[in-house]
C-alpha positions as CSV (number, residue, x, y, z in Angstrom):
1,M,0.0,0.0,0.5
2,Q,2.8,2.5,0.8
3,D,4.1,1.8,-2.3
4,L,1.1,2.6,-4.0
5,R,1.0,6.1,-2.5
6,I,3.9,7.2,-3.2
7,K,4.0,5.6,-7.0
8,L,0.6,7.5,-6.8
9,K,2.3,10.7,-5.5
10,R,4.7,10.5,-7.9
11,Q,2.7,10.6,-10.8
12,V,1.2,14.0,-9.7
13,E,3.7,15.4,-8.6
14,I,5.5,14.7,-12.6
15,L,2.4,16.4,-13.8
16,G,2.8,19.5,-11.4
17,I,6.5,19.8,-13.0
18,I,5.3,19.9,-16.1
19,L,3.0,22.0,-15.9
20,S,5.1,25.0,-13.8
21,Q,7.6,26.9,-15.1
22,N,10.4,26.2,-12.5
23,F,12.7,24.1,-15.6
24,S,13.8,26.5,-18.2
25,D,15.5,23.9,-20.3
26,I,13.3,20.7,-22.1
27,I,12.6,18.3,-18.7
28,R,13.8,14.8,-20.0
29,T,13.0,11.4,-18.7
30,T,16.5,11.3,-16.7
31,D,16.0,14.7,-15.0
32,L,12.3,13.4,-13.3
33,A,14.2,9.9,-12.6
34,S,16.9,12.0,-10.7
35,I,14.7,14.2,-9.3
36,F,12.1,11.3,-7.8
37,K,15.4,9.0,-7.2
38,V,13.9,6.4,-9.1
39,E,15.2,4.3,-12.4
40,D,14.4,5.8,-16.1
41,L,12.4,3.1,-17.0
42,T,10.2,3.7,-13.8
43,I,9.7,7.2,-15.1
44,M,8.5,6.1,-18.4
45,R,5.5,3.6,-16.8
46,D,4.2,6.5,-14.7
47,L,3.9,8.4,-18.5
48,Q,2.2,5.4,-19.9
49,Q,-0.1,5.1,-16.8
50,L,-0.8,9.0,-16.8
51,R,-1.8,8.5,-20.3
52,S,-4.1,5.4,-19.6
53,C,-6.4,8.1,-17.4
54,G,-6.7,10.1,-20.1
55,I,-3.9,12.2,-19.7
56,G,-1.8,13.5,-23.3
57,I,1.4,13.5,-21.6
58,H,4.5,12.0,-23.7
59,S,8.1,12.4,-24.0
60,T,9.8,13.4,-27.0
61,K,13.2,13.7,-28.7
62,N,12.6,17.5,-29.3
63,H,10.7,18.8,-26.3
64,G,11.0,15.9,-23.9
65,V,8.1,15.5,-21.3
66,C,5.4,17.3,-22.3
67,L,1.8,17.7,-22.6
68,D,-0.1,17.7,-26.0
69,K,-3.3,19.4,-24.4
70,Q,-4.9,21.0,-21.6
71,I,-5.7,19.1,-18.9
72,D,-9.4,18.8,-18.3
73,K,-10.7,21.3,-15.3
74,D,-13.2,18.3,-13.5
75,V,-9.1,16.0,-14.1
76,L,-7.2,18.3,-12.4
77,K,-9.7,18.4,-9.7
78,G,-9.9,14.3,-9.2
79,L,-6.1,15.2,-9.3
80,I,-5.7,17.5,-6.5
81,H,-8.0,15.7,-4.7
82,Q,-6.1,12.6,-4.7
83,Y,-2.7,15.3,-4.0
84,S,-4.4,16.3,-1.0
85,L,-5.1,12.8,0.4
86,L,-2.0,11.4,-0.2
87,C,0.4,14.9,1.4
88,F,-1.9,17.0,3.7
89,S,-5.3,16.5,4.4
90,N,-7.7,13.6,5.6
91,E,-10.8,15.7,3.9
92,F,-11.8,16.9,1.0
93,V,-13.4,19.9,0.6
94,E,-15.2,20.5,-2.8
95,K,-15.6,24.1,-2.9
96,S,-12.2,25.1,-2.5
97,T,-10.6,23.1,-5.0
98,S,-12.9,24.0,-7.4
99,L,-12.6,28.2,-6.6
100,L,-8.9,27.6,-7.0
101,V,-9.4,25.4,-10.3
102,K,-11.4,27.9,-11.6
103,R,-9.4,30.9,-10.8
104,L,-5.9,29.3,-11.9
105,G,-6.5,26.3,-14.6
106,E,-3.7,24.0,-15.1
107,K,-1.8,26.6,-12.7
108,S,-4.0,25.3,-10.1
109,L,-2.0,21.5,-9.7
110,A,1.5,23.0,-11.1
111,N,1.9,26.0,-7.7
112,L,0.2,23.3,-5.9
113,V,3.0,20.6,-6.3
114,T,5.4,22.9,-6.9
115,I,5.0,24.3,-2.7
116,Q,4.5,21.2,-1.5
117,M,8.1,19.2,-2.7
118,C,9.7,22.8,-1.2
119,I,7.8,22.0,2.1
120,E,9.0,18.4,2.3
121,N,12.9,19.3,1.0
122,K,12.7,22.3,3.0
123,Y,13.1,25.2,0.0
124,T,12.5,28.3,-0.2
125,V,9.6,29.0,-2.7
126,Q,9.0,32.4,-4.9
127,I,5.7,33.6,-5.6
128,D,3.8,36.3,-7.5
129,Y,1.1,36.9,-5.0
130,E,-2.4,39.3,-6.1
131,K,-3.0,41.7,-2.9
132,E,-6.2,43.4,-1.8
133,N,-5.8,45.6,-3.7
134,G,-5.4,43.8,-7.3
135,T,-1.8,44.4,-7.4
136,V,0.7,41.9,-8.2
137,E,3.8,41.5,-6.0
138,F,6.4,39.4,-8.2
139,G,9.3,37.3,-6.8
140,R,8.2,37.4,-2.8
141,E,10.5,34.7,-0.9
142,V,8.6,32.4,1.6
143,N,9.3,29.3,3.3
144,P,6.5,27.3,3.0
145,L,5.2,25.4,6.2
146,L,2.1,24.2,5.3
147,I,-0.8,23.4,2.7
148,F,-4.2,23.3,4.3
149,Q,-8.1,23.9,3.5
150,K,-10.2,26.5,5.6
151,E,-12.9,28.9,5.0
152,N,-13.7,27.9,1.2
153,Y,-10.3,28.0,0.3
154,W,-6.7,26.4,-0.1
155,R,-3.9,28.2,2.0
156,V,-0.2,28.5,2.2
157,L,1.3,28.7,5.9
158,A,4.9,30.2,5.4
159,L,7.9,31.8,6.7
160,S,7.6,35.1,5.5
161,G,10.8,36.7,7.4
162,K,10.3,36.4,10.8
163,L,6.9,36.3,10.5
164,V,4.2,33.3,10.1
165,K,1.8,34.5,7.5
166,Q,-0.9,32.5,5.4
167,F,-1.5,33.3,1.7
168,H,-4.7,32.1,-0.4
169,L,-3.6,29.4,-2.6
170,N,-5.4,30.8,-5.4
171,K,-4.0,34.5,-5.3
172,I,-0.5,32.6,-6.0
173,I,-0.3,33.5,-9.6
174,E,3.2,31.5,-10.1
175,A,4.8,29.4,-8.0
176,R,9.1,29.1,-8.2
177,A,11.5,26.7,-6.6
178,S,15.0,28.1,-5.7
179,D,17.7,26.3,-4.7
180,K,18.0,27.9,-1.4
181,T,17.1,25.9,1.9
182,Y,16.0,27.2,5.1
183,L,15.7,25.7,8.7
184,L,12.6,25.8,11.1
185,P,13.5,28.2,13.9
186,D,13.6,25.8,17.2
187,N,10.7,27.2,19.1
188,L,8.5,26.8,16.4
189,I,5.6,24.2,16.6
190,I,3.3,24.1,13.7
191,Q,0.5,22.5,15.2
192,D,0.6,25.3,17.9
193,L,-0.1,28.4,15.5
194,F,-3.9,26.7,15.4
195,K,-4.5,25.7,18.9
196,N,-6.4,29.5,19.2
197,S,-7.4,30.0,15.5
198,W,-11.2,30.9,15.8
199,K,-12.2,30.9,11.8
200,S,-9.3,31.5,9.5
201,W,-6.7,33.5,11.6
202,I,-3.4,31.5,12.4
203,G,-0.5,32.9,14.9
204,K,0.9,32.8,18.2
205,D,-1.4,35.8,20.3
206,E,-3.4,34.4,22.7
207,Y,-6.4,36.5,23.9
208,E,-8.6,35.5,26.8
209,V,-12.1,35.7,26.0
210,K,-15.2,35.9,27.5
211,M,-18.6,36.6,26.9
212,K,-22.5,36.0,27.6
213,F,-24.4,33.4,25.0
214,S,-28.6,34.3,25.0
215,K,-30.8,31.1,25.3
216,K,-31.5,30.9,21.8
217,W,-27.2,31.2,20.8
218,A,-26.6,29.1,23.8
219,E,-29.0,25.9,22.2
220,R,-27.4,26.6,18.7
221,I,-23.6,26.6,19.7
222,M,-23.4,24.6,22.9
223,P,-23.2,21.4,20.8
224,K,-20.8,22.4,18.4
225,Q,-17.6,23.1,20.2
226,L,-16.5,26.0,18.3
227,M,-13.0,25.8,20.4
228,D,-10.9,22.5,22.0
229,H,-10.4,24.6,25.1
230,D,-13.9,25.9,25.3
231,V,-15.8,26.3,28.9
232,F,-19.3,27.0,29.1
233,T,-21.4,27.6,32.4
234,K,-25.1,27.5,32.3
235,Q,-26.7,30.3,33.6
236,K,-30.9,29.9,35.2
237,D,-32.4,31.7,32.8
238,G,-30.6,29.5,29.7
239,S,-28.1,31.8,29.0
240,V,-24.6,30.6,29.0
241,M,-21.4,32.4,29.7
242,Y,-18.5,31.4,27.2
243,E,-15.1,31.6,28.1
244,T,-11.9,30.7,25.3
245,K,-8.7,31.8,24.0
246,V,-8.0,33.2,20.8
247,N,-5.4,34.9,18.3
248,S,-7.2,37.2,16.5
249,L,-9.4,39.8,18.1
250,E,-10.3,41.5,14.8
251,E,-11.7,37.8,14.2
252,M,-13.2,37.2,16.3
253,A,-15.0,40.6,16.3
254,S,-16.5,40.0,13.0
255,W,-18.0,37.1,14.2
256,I,-19.9,38.6,17.0
257,A,-21.0,41.5,15.0
258,S,-22.2,39.5,12.3
259,R,-24.3,37.1,14.9
260,G,-26.9,40.1,15.7
261,A,-28.4,40.2,18.6
262,G,-27.6,37.6,21.8
263,I,-24.2,37.8,22.2
264,I,-22.2,40.5,25.0
265,V,-18.9,40.9,25.3
266,Y,-17.2,40.9,28.8
267,E,-13.9,40.6,28.4
268,P,-11.4,42.2,27.1
269,E,-12.7,45.6,26.9
270,E,-10.4,45.7,23.4
271,L,-12.7,43.0,21.8
272,K,-16.2,45.2,23.1
273,Q,-14.5,48.1,21.7
274,K,-13.9,46.2,18.2
275,V,-17.4,44.8,18.0
276,L,-19.3,48.4,19.3
277,D,-17.1,50.0,16.0
278,L,-18.2,47.4,14.0
279,A,-21.4,47.6,14.9
280,N,-21.5,51.6,14.1
281,G,-20.0,51.5,11.0
282,V,-22.5,49.4,9.9
283,L,-25.4,51.5,11.1
284,S,-23.8,54.4,9.7
285,N,-24.6,53.0,6.5
286,Y,-28.3,53.5,7.0
287,R,-28.7,56.9,8.7
């Protein structure tokens, strides 16, 4: 079973390499054999099996290994599904992949494979990244740590300078592997970055939050276990006092404000003010 997993992963990565722009020269089967540390004949069998799945990949004398037609979007989704299960996810979120493929087409697989291979080999990657204002930052160097899915998006957790940041994969226009390696800081434990993650924001900050849910909201929320360190204290009137830890007050405030009546912040004062500012901002649109 392990040999089969390795083979399937290698075949998807071969496609990702061919689709990417990480190699300026012709890519031959011998190059792929060297990358994956297998025999040239093994690569030839991989190409044959990919062709049997309807993917037009061939090895020619003049052009090396190349594709003679675009990969169908449904096939791309299936390949990303397969790759995610083999590499970094126990679940598959259809919407995340659909949005990624719709936005980037074949680049979705190329970038995914490039970044994942850099993660496994501890290589710095250069990304052309679309910012919130629509401009593109070219050649940004990051040290990728993890690919994950959250809130309907594929995301990349990476070290950018000394900071841990997350990037939307569908905003990475191009990913290029570099020949620079990196070392993880001794005090960086990736799992801890998720410990206090509320919805999508990930980081080392930690804020203790205390608020009250009305009876209506208590009935909706209590069965869900919002965080792994939740504390619910039932009140006589059916309401609930809720305590937890989060790493982003901005994200927490946005969640509370979007719920409307029935959730009251007690601590910290900074969170209460952020909720009030958001609510007043919305009200100002209708005055």
